[in-house]
N, C-alpha and C positions, 0 to 999 in steps of 0.2 A: 885410141886410148879408153879403156875403159876405168873412169873412177869410182872408186868406191868407197861408200861412209859407213865406220863402223861406230854405233852410237853407246859407247861402256866399253870398259877396259880390264873387266873382272873375269875373273877366272874364268867361267862359264864361255868368254870367247877368243882364249887362248890358243884353242883348237881351229878356228873358221880362220881367227888371224895370220898363223903361222900356215896354215893350207894357201892362204890367198896371195901372202906374198914368197912362198916357197917358188912358184913358179910364176909371177908377179911381170917379170921380163919376157919370156916366153910367151905368154899369153898377152902380154901388153897392158896390164892394169896397174893402176897408182892406189894403195890403199890411203884411206884418213882415219886414224883411230882418233875419236874425239871421249874425254871422261873427264868427271871435273876432278880427279886425280891426273896432273900431266905428269907425273913421274912414272903412274900405273901405263899410262899409253904411250910413251917414251918407254916403257922395257917391253912392252909388246912388238911395240917397231923396232926394235931392237938397233937403232943406225940402218934399217936398210933403205936403199936409195931409191925403193918404188914405195916407200910408206913415208906418212908424216903422222905427229902426233900435235893435237890441238887439246888444250887445257878450257873447257868449258861448262859451266855451272848449270846444267838444264833443271836441276833439280827447285831451285830456288820461286821459281814460279810453280810449283804446283803443292798441293793442300799434303800430298803424301811425306814431303822432305819436312814438314812439323810434326808429324806423328813420328818420323823414324826417328828423331832427336829426340821424342819425347820416350822412345821404346830403347834407345842406345845413347849411351854416353857419346856426344860429340867429338870428344877428345879421340878417339877412335876413330873417326871417320865414319862413324854411323855402322859400324861391322859389330857385329854381335862378337860377346866373347867368347873367348875359348881358352882351357888351358895348354901350357905347353906341351906337345907331343900329345894332345888328343885328336882323335881323329872320328869322322862320323859314320852314321851306315843309315842305309834306306835301302827297305826292303818293302817291294811290291807285290801284290799278290790278287788276281784276277781268278774269280770263280764262274765258270762259265757254263748253264745247263744249254745244250743243244737237242732239238728234235729234228728227225728226220725224216719227216712225211713222207718221202719216195721209198723208203725204207721199213715200211709196218710202224710208223711214229716211233723209231729205237731211239731211247734218249740218252746221252752222252753225257758225262762231267768232265770237262776239263778245266785244270787248274794248270795257272802260267804262276811261276814263283821266279821272282829276281832279287838277289840279295846284292849290294855294293858296297865297299867300305870303301873311307879316302886314306889318304894317304896321310901320316902322321908330319906335320908343318908343310905339307904341301896341298894340293889337288883333293877339294871336298867330293865327297860321293853325289850330294846333290848338285856341286856344279855339272860333273861329267854325266849322272843321268836327266836332268835339266838341258844342259849345254851341249851334249853330242846329237843329239838328232835334230834340231834347225840349225846346227854348223854341218852336218853331215847331207842333210837335204840342198840346205845353200850350195855344198860344193858339189853334188850332182846335178843341180840345176846348172850351176855355171861352167860346169864339164860338159854337160850337153846330153848327161845318161837319165833323164827325167824329160820322157817326150811329149808332156803336156803344157797349155798357155793357159794362162789366165787363174782364177781362182777354185781350188778343189780341197776337199779336206783331206788328211792324211790315211782315211781308211780305204782310197783307190790304190788298187794293184800296182800301180805303174810307180808309184809315189814309196808303197810300205816295203815291196820287195826290195829295189835296191837299197832302204834305208838302213834295213835289217840285214844286210849286208855288210855296211859301212858300217853300221853297230857291232857287228860280231869281230869286224877286223880290228877295231878298236877298244876289244876285249868285254862289252858290254852286251851280256848275253843272260836268257832265262831258262828257268827248265819247263817243259809241261808234262804235265800228265794226264791220262786219258782214263776215265772210269766209266762202267757202268753205274747209275742210282743204287745204293744200298751193300754198294763192296766197299 
């Protein structure tokens, strides 16, 4: 049996935990979710027979804990305040100028834009854009769909191609525009 330990039960881990538990019996997995908020860990495990929740406050030994309590009211669990019904938005714009030496030094400008909105009183856009890529990558590794071992950066085609497919399935996509400079 594979024993998987997830540290943190925040919103960015919801996709990963639900995926791991969904087919835990079939894949012979047992998932332990640790969080300082035992109720959050229990909510993610949701009584699954192949999962357990553990309350552990690992942040107490970190200097970041003191900084988090200075910036946020400790009575709200260290979370940033947000008015009821509010939602966040993430905008990413990458502008790339590509030079093609084999094509008479042709230059092309590529603009890649992604705009994501959070759900009112639900998942935040930041949790999806930050949490989905590593969760999708973990899923692909566990499912044997990334044929690499060892340490790699995510610019390897064997990593980013299947991850982009997973992200698009989850609704996270960007729009690309290709222009010649001066257009």
